[in-house]
C-alpha positions as CSV (number, residue, x, y, z in Angstrom):
1,M,20.1,8.3,32.7
2,W,22.9,8.2,35.3
3,K,20.4,8.3,38.1
4,L,18.8,5.1,36.7
5,L,22.2,3.4,36.1
6,T,23.4,4.2,39.7
7,E,20.2,3.0,41.3
8,K,21.1,0.3,43.8
9,K,19.0,-2.6,42.4
10,V,19.9,-1.8,38.8
11,L,23.7,-1.5,39.5
12,S,23.6,-4.7,41.6
13,W,21.8,-6.6,38.8
14,A,24.2,-5.4,36.2
15,L,27.2,-6.3,38.3
16,Y,26.3,-10.0,37.9
17,D,27.3,-9.5,34.3
18,W,30.6,-8.1,35.6
19,A,30.9,-11.2,37.7
20,N,30.1,-14.0,35.3
21,S,31.8,-12.4,32.4
22,A,35.1,-13.5,34.0
23,F,34.0,-17.0,32.9
24,A,33.0,-15.9,29.5
25,A,36.2,-14.0,28.8
26,V,38.7,-16.4,30.3
27,M,37.1,-19.8,29.9
28,L,34.9,-19.6,26.9
29,A,36.7,-17.1,24.7
30,S,40.5,-17.1,25.4
31,I,42.7,-18.8,27.9
32,F,41.0,-22.1,28.4
33,P,40.6,-22.8,24.7
34,V,44.4,-22.2,24.3
35,F,45.2,-24.3,27.3
36,F,43.0,-27.1,26.1
37,K,44.6,-27.2,22.7
38,E,48.3,-26.7,23.8
39,Y,48.4,-28.4,27.2
40,L,45.4,-30.6,27.9
41,S,45.3,-32.0,24.3
42,A,49.1,-32.2,23.8
43,G,50.0,-34.5,20.9
44,Q,46.6,-34.4,19.2
45,P,46.0,-32.9,15.7
46,V,44.5,-29.4,15.9
47,T,41.3,-30.5,14.2
48,T,40.8,-33.3,16.8
49,S,41.2,-30.9,19.7
50,T,38.8,-28.5,18.0
51,F,36.3,-31.3,17.7
52,H,36.6,-32.2,21.4
53,L,36.2,-28.6,22.5
54,G,33.2,-28.2,20.2
55,M,31.6,-31.3,21.7
56,A,32.1,-30.2,25.3
57,N,30.4,-26.9,24.5
58,S,27.6,-28.7,22.7
59,I,26.9,-31.3,25.4
60,A,26.6,-28.5,27.9
61,G,24.3,-26.8,25.6
62,V,22.1,-29.9,25.2
63,V,21.7,-30.1,29.0
64,I,20.6,-26.5,29.2
65,V,18.3,-27.0,26.3
66,L,16.6,-29.8,28.2
67,L,16.5,-27.9,31.5
68,A,15.9,-24.3,30.6
69,P,12.1,-24.1,30.1
70,I,11.5,-26.5,33.0
71,L,13.7,-24.4,35.3
72,G,12.0,-21.3,34.2
73,A,8.6,-22.7,34.9
74,I,9.7,-23.9,38.4
75,A,11.2,-20.5,39.2
76,D,8.0,-18.7,38.2
77,A,5.9,-21.0,40.3
78,G,7.6,-20.0,43.5
79,E,9.3,-16.9,42.1
80,A,12.6,-18.5,42.9
81,R,14.6,-16.8,40.1
82,K,17.3,-15.4,42.4
83,R,17.8,-18.7,44.3
84,M,18.0,-20.7,41.1
85,L,20.5,-18.2,39.7
86,L,22.8,-18.6,42.8
87,S,22.5,-22.4,42.6
88,F,23.8,-22.6,39.0
89,A,26.4,-19.9,39.6
90,A,27.8,-22.0,42.5
91,L,28.0,-25.0,40.2
92,G,29.9,-23.0,37.7
93,M,32.3,-21.5,40.3
94,I,33.1,-24.9,41.8
95,M,33.7,-26.7,38.5
96,T,35.9,-23.8,37.2
97,A,38.1,-23.9,40.4
98,A,38.3,-27.7,40.1
99,L,40.1,-27.3,36.8
100,Y,43.2,-26.3,38.7
101,G,43.9,-30.0,39.6
102,V,43.8,-31.3,36.0
103,E,47.1,-32.6,34.7
104,Q,48.6,-32.4,31.2
105,G,47.0,-34.6,28.6
106,A,43.9,-35.2,30.7
107,W,41.6,-33.6,28.1
108,L,38.6,-35.7,29.0
109,A,38.6,-34.8,32.6
110,A,39.2,-31.1,31.7
111,A,36.4,-31.2,29.1
112,T,34.0,-32.7,31.7
113,L,34.7,-30.1,34.3
114,Y,34.5,-27.4,31.7
115,A,31.1,-28.6,30.4
116,L,29.8,-28.6,34.0
117,G,31.1,-25.1,34.4
118,V,29.4,-24.0,31.2
119,I,26.1,-25.5,32.5
120,G,26.4,-23.5,35.7
121,F,27.2,-20.3,33.7
122,M,24.5,-20.7,31.1
123,G,21.9,-21.9,33.7
124,S,22.5,-18.9,35.9
125,V,22.0,-16.6,32.9
126,I,18.5,-17.9,32.4
127,F,17.4,-16.5,35.8
128,Y,19.6,-13.4,35.5
129,D,17.9,-12.4,32.2
130,A,14.5,-13.0,33.7
131,L,15.3,-10.7,36.7
132,I,15.4,-7.7,34.4
133,V,11.7,-7.3,34.8
134,K,12.3,-6.8,38.6
135,V,14.8,-4.1,38.3
136,A,13.7,-1.9,35.4
137,R,10.6,-0.6,33.6
138,P,9.9,-1.6,30.0
139,E,10.9,1.8,28.6
140,H,14.4,1.3,30.2
141,Y,15.0,-2.3,29.1
142,D,17.3,-1.4,26.2
143,L,19.5,0.9,28.3
144,V,19.7,-1.4,31.4
145,S,20.3,-4.5,29.3
146,G,23.2,-2.7,27.5
147,Y,24.5,-1.5,30.8
148,G,24.8,-5.1,32.1
149,Y,26.6,-6.2,29.0
150,S,28.9,-3.1,29.1
151,L,29.9,-3.8,32.7
152,G,30.4,-7.4,31.7
153,Y,32.9,-6.6,29.1
154,L,34.8,-4.3,31.4
155,G,34.9,-6.7,34.3
156,G,35.8,-9.7,32.1
157,G,38.5,-7.6,30.4
158,L,40.0,-6.5,33.7
159,L,40.3,-10.1,35.0
160,L,41.5,-11.4,31.7
161,S,44.3,-8.7,31.7
162,F,45.4,-10.0,35.1
163,D,45.3,-13.6,34.0
164,I,47.2,-12.8,30.8
165,L,50.0,-11.4,33.0
166,L,49.9,-14.6,35.1
167,A,50.3,-16.7,32.0
168,L,53.1,-14.6,30.4
169,Y,55.1,-13.8,33.5
170,P,54.5,-16.7,36.0
171,A,57.7,-16.0,38.0
172,W,56.4,-12.6,38.9
173,F,53.7,-14.3,40.9
174,G,55.7,-17.1,42.3
175,F,54.7,-19.9,39.9
176,S,57.2,-22.3,38.5
177,D,55.9,-22.2,34.9
178,S,53.0,-20.9,32.8
179,S,50.9,-24.0,33.0
180,E,50.7,-23.7,36.8
181,A,49.9,-20.0,36.5
182,V,47.1,-20.7,34.0
183,R,45.6,-23.3,36.2
184,F,45.6,-20.8,39.1
185,A,43.9,-18.4,36.7
186,F,40.9,-20.7,36.8
187,I,40.7,-20.2,40.5
188,T,40.7,-16.4,40.0
189,V,37.7,-16.7,37.8
190,A,35.8,-18.6,40.5
191,I,36.7,-16.0,43.1
192,W,35.9,-13.0,40.9
193,W,32.5,-14.6,40.0
194,A,31.7,-15.2,43.6
195,V,32.7,-11.8,45.0
196,F,30.8,-9.7,42.5
197,T,27.7,-11.8,42.7
198,L,27.2,-10.5,46.3
199,P,25.6,-7.2,45.3
200,L,22.8,-9.1,43.5
201,V,22.4,-11.3,46.6
202,F,21.8,-8.4,48.9
203,N,20.2,-5.6,46.7
204,V,18.1,-7.2,43.9
205,P,14.4,-7.6,45.1
206,A,14.0,-10.8,47.1
207,D,12.0,-13.8,45.9
208,R,8.5,-14.1,47.1
209,V,8.3,-16.3,50.3
210,G,5.5,-18.5,51.5
211,I,5.4,-20.9,48.5
212,R,7.1,-24.3,49.1
213,V,7.0,-26.9,46.4
214,S,8.3,-30.5,46.8
215,L,10.9,-31.7,44.3
216,K,8.6,-34.3,42.8
217,H,5.8,-31.7,42.4
218,A,8.3,-29.2,41.0
219,V,9.6,-31.6,38.4
220,T,6.2,-32.9,37.2
221,G,4.8,-29.4,37.3
222,G,7.8,-28.2,35.4
223,F,7.3,-30.7,32.6
224,R,3.6,-29.8,32.5
225,N,4.5,-26.1,32.4
226,L,6.9,-26.8,29.6
227,Y,4.0,-27.7,27.3
228,E,1.9,-24.9,28.6
229,T,4.8,-22.4,28.0
230,Y,5.2,-23.7,24.5
231,R,1.4,-23.3,24.0
232,D,1.5,-19.8,25.5
233,I,4.4,-18.7,23.4
234,R,2.6,-19.9,20.2
235,Q,-0.2,-17.5,21.1
236,Y,2.3,-14.6,20.8
237,K,3.1,-14.7,17.1
238,M,5.8,-12.0,17.3
239,V,7.5,-13.8,20.2
240,W,7.6,-17.1,18.3
241,L,9.0,-15.4,15.2
242,F,11.6,-13.6,17.2
243,L,12.6,-16.8,19.0
244,L,13.2,-18.6,15.7
245,S,15.2,-15.6,14.4
246,Y,17.2,-15.5,17.6
247,W,17.9,-19.2,17.5
248,L,19.6,-18.9,14.1
249,Y,21.6,-15.7,14.4
250,I,22.8,-16.2,18.0
251,D,24.2,-19.5,16.8
252,G,26.7,-17.6,14.7
253,V,27.4,-15.1,17.5
254,D,28.1,-17.8,20.1
255,T,30.2,-19.9,17.7
256,V,32.4,-16.9,16.9
257,V,32.8,-16.2,20.6
258,R,33.7,-19.7,21.6
259,M,35.8,-20.8,18.6
260,A,37.6,-17.7,17.5
261,V,40.8,-18.4,19.4
262,D,40.7,-22.1,18.4
263,Y,40.2,-21.0,14.7
264,G,43.2,-18.5,14.9
265,M,45.5,-21.2,16.3
266,S,44.4,-23.7,13.7
267,I,45.4,-21.4,10.9
268,G,48.8,-20.7,12.4
269,F,48.5,-17.6,14.6
270,D,50.4,-17.4,17.9
271,S,48.2,-18.1,21.0
272,N,49.5,-15.0,22.8
273,D,48.5,-12.7,19.9
274,L,45.0,-14.3,19.8
275,I,44.5,-13.8,23.6
276,V,45.5,-10.1,23.3
277,A,43.0,-9.8,20.5
278,I,40.2,-11.1,22.7
279,L,41.3,-8.6,25.3
280,I,40.8,-5.9,22.8
281,T,37.3,-7.2,22.1
282,Q,36.5,-7.0,25.8
283,F,37.6,-3.3,26.2
284,V,36.0,-2.2,22.9
285,G,32.8,-4.0,24.0
286,F,32.6,-2.1,27.2
287,P,31.5,1.3,25.7
288,A,30.0,-0.3,22.6
289,A,27.4,-2.3,24.5
290,L,26.3,0.8,26.4
291,L,26.1,2.8,23.2
292,F,24.1,0.1,21.6
293,G,21.6,0.4,24.5
294,L,21.3,4.1,23.8
295,L,21.0,3.4,20.0
296,G,18.2,0.9,20.8
297,E,16.3,3.6,22.5
298,R,16.8,5.9,19.5
299,I,16.2,3.7,16.5
300,G,14.7,0.6,18.1
301,A,16.3,-2.7,19.2
302,K,15.3,-4.4,16.0
303,A,17.2,-2.0,13.8
304,G,20.2,-2.2,16.1
305,I,20.3,-6.0,15.8
306,F,20.2,-5.7,12.0
307,I,23.2,-3.5,12.0
308,A,25.1,-6.0,14.2
309,L,24.1,-8.9,12.0
310,C,25.4,-7.2,8.9
311,V,28.7,-6.7,10.6
312,Y,28.9,-10.3,11.7
313,L,28.2,-11.5,8.1
314,L,31.1,-9.4,6.8
315,V,33.4,-10.5,9.6
316,T,32.7,-14.2,8.8
317,V,33.7,-13.8,5.2
318,W,36.7,-11.8,6.2
319,A,37.8,-14.6,8.6
320,Y,37.8,-17.1,5.8
321,F,40.3,-15.1,3.8
322,M,42.4,-13.9,6.7
323,Q,46.2,-14.3,6.4
324,D,47.8,-12.0,8.9
325,V,47.5,-11.8,12.7
326,Q,47.1,-8.0,12.3
327,E,43.8,-8.7,10.6
328,F,42.7,-10.7,13.6
329,Y,43.4,-7.7,15.8
330,M,41.3,-5.5,13.4
331,M,38.5,-8.1,13.4
332,A,38.6,-8.1,17.2
333,V,37.9,-4.4,17.3
334,V,35.0,-4.8,14.8
335,I,33.5,-7.7,16.8
336,G,33.8,-5.7,20.0
337,L,31.7,-2.9,18.5
338,V,28.7,-5.2,17.9
339,Q,29.0,-8.3,20.1
340,G,27.5,-6.8,23.2
341,G,25.0,-4.8,21.1
342,V,23.4,-7.9,19.5
343,Q,23.2,-9.7,22.8
344,S,21.9,-6.8,24.9
345,L,19.3,-5.6,22.3
346,S,18.1,-9.2,21.7
347,R,17.4,-9.5,25.5
348,S,15.7,-6.1,25.7
349,L,13.6,-6.6,22.6
350,Y,12.4,-10.0,23.9
351,A,11.6,-8.5,27.3
352,R,9.4,-6.0,25.6
353,I,7.2,-8.5,23.8
354,I,6.6,-11.0,26.5
355,P,4.1,-10.9,29.5
356,P,6.0,-9.7,32.6
357,D,4.3,-12.2,34.9
358,K,5.7,-15.1,32.8
359,A,9.2,-13.8,32.4
360,G,10.9,-16.8,34.0
361,Q,9.1,-19.3,31.7
362,F,9.5,-17.2,28.6
363,F,13.2,-16.4,29.3
364,G,13.6,-20.2,29.9
365,F,12.5,-20.7,26.3
366,Y,14.6,-17.8,25.2
367,N,17.8,-19.3,26.7
368,M,16.8,-22.7,25.4
369,M,16.7,-21.4,21.9
370,G,20.0,-19.6,22.3
371,K,21.7,-22.6,23.9
372,F,20.3,-25.0,21.4
373,A,22.1,-22.8,18.8
374,A,25.2,-23.3,20.9
375,V,24.8,-27.0,20.5
376,I,24.8,-26.8,16.7
377,G,27.4,-24.1,16.1
378,P,30.5,-25.5,17.7
379,V,29.7,-29.0,16.4
380,L,29.2,-27.6,12.9
381,I,32.4,-25.7,12.8
382,G,34.4,-28.5,14.5
383,S,32.8,-31.2,12.2
384,V,33.3,-29.3,9.0
385,A,36.9,-28.6,10.0
386,F,37.5,-32.2,10.9
387,V,35.9,-33.7,7.7
388,T,37.4,-31.3,5.3
389,D,40.7,-30.7,7.1
390,S,40.0,-27.0,6.7
391,S,39.4,-24.7,9.6
392,R,38.6,-21.9,7.1
393,L,35.6,-23.9,5.6
394,G,34.5,-24.5,9.2
395,I,34.3,-20.8,10.1
396,L,32.6,-20.0,6.8
397,S,29.7,-22.5,7.6
398,V,28.1,-20.1,10.0
399,I,27.2,-17.5,7.4
400,I,23.9,-19.2,6.6
401,L,22.8,-18.7,10.2
402,F,23.2,-14.9,10.2
403,L,21.3,-14.7,6.9
404,A,18.4,-16.9,7.9
405,G,18.1,-15.1,11.3
406,A,18.0,-11.7,9.6
407,V,15.3,-12.8,7.2
408,L,13.0,-14.0,10.0
409,L,13.7,-10.9,12.1
410,L,12.3,-8.8,9.3
411,K,8.9,-10.4,9.9
412,V,8.9,-9.4,13.7
413,D,6.5,-6.4,14.3
414,V,7.8,-5.1,17.7
415,K,4.9,-2.7,18.3
416,E,2.4,-5.4,17.6
417,G,4.2,-7.7,20.0
418,E,4.2,-5.2,22.8
419,R,0.5,-4.5,22.4
420,I,-0.5,-8.2,22.5
421,A,1.9,-8.9,25.5
422,R,0.0,-6.3,27.6
423,Q,-3.4,-7.5,26.5
424,L,-3.4,-11.3,26.8
């Protein structure tokens, strides 16, 4: 196992999870949501800022929904997966660093830059996921996918730890106040993301050269391939069933990730306590994601996903009744045990049941379904909280997504999917 995980191309691929998880940990899950609510949305009701943050996430999701399958098809046409990954990553890095210049109360400018950063982050993941077929054999997908998420939790947790110190003790680092320190934290995310992307640049197998496609041809071909990809996916019944299942349950997962801190603040918990809880999730997630990869090899990815969904269902109900911040800490530990697992096993299960030569196109659809869920989830929780004036009812609304996703997952026959993927 360790020989595989220390292989240069595998480690370099997995380190991109370490790199971009700085954005996931600091921007999506913890410091930025707090900064947005307390500083950038100063003077607004908590439910209004929740709605604005939810809309920023959802708009970014809509853009990725529209682009994902087209970009995947374009990348496969010239096998430009690595180049496309780097282009979107650069967008995310630049927009994240630009948040340093946003002033207090400028929530619209901040939301715009944040949404563009999310587009860069999510767009790069489309091509990162597809590159797994270049660095690992099918029998190792579960372990390698879990390895990536595991390093992501550790890397994101380490930078988040540093940025928490920046926010809590700004004078230590020469800043006048915490707001200036937090804005600098956004720059650290961009730098971290850039530096740890370099191993992928140099060590992951290069794109095929010799195919040059004009922009016009790429776009028209991409739209044509969008329909062809949809038609191809419909030929793979198990792929289609899994995508529908994934679309539903990952909605709940992404909503919990992006809105947990906002929810905790809305029900009266201190923001510093909440960020510490997210840090706990990161470090618990580090070994848990790797262990889930091993579990997937033992009992199957599908069974592992079911275990995670049952935990998420119970956690959502628990969150509705939560009264004490200590419960939030305990919930952070529980989520950390399964969050990376459900993500990594979903990726590896999908990689098993798709044709390897169409990985870019099929992962474009995979990410489209996942990001379309991210469109609905934040808007759902934000809208329910806004209309009912109850953040608790908002968080409870995601239960149906876990249940519906699990029901569809029951119908997915993984062995049949693997057999057909290798024959057609």
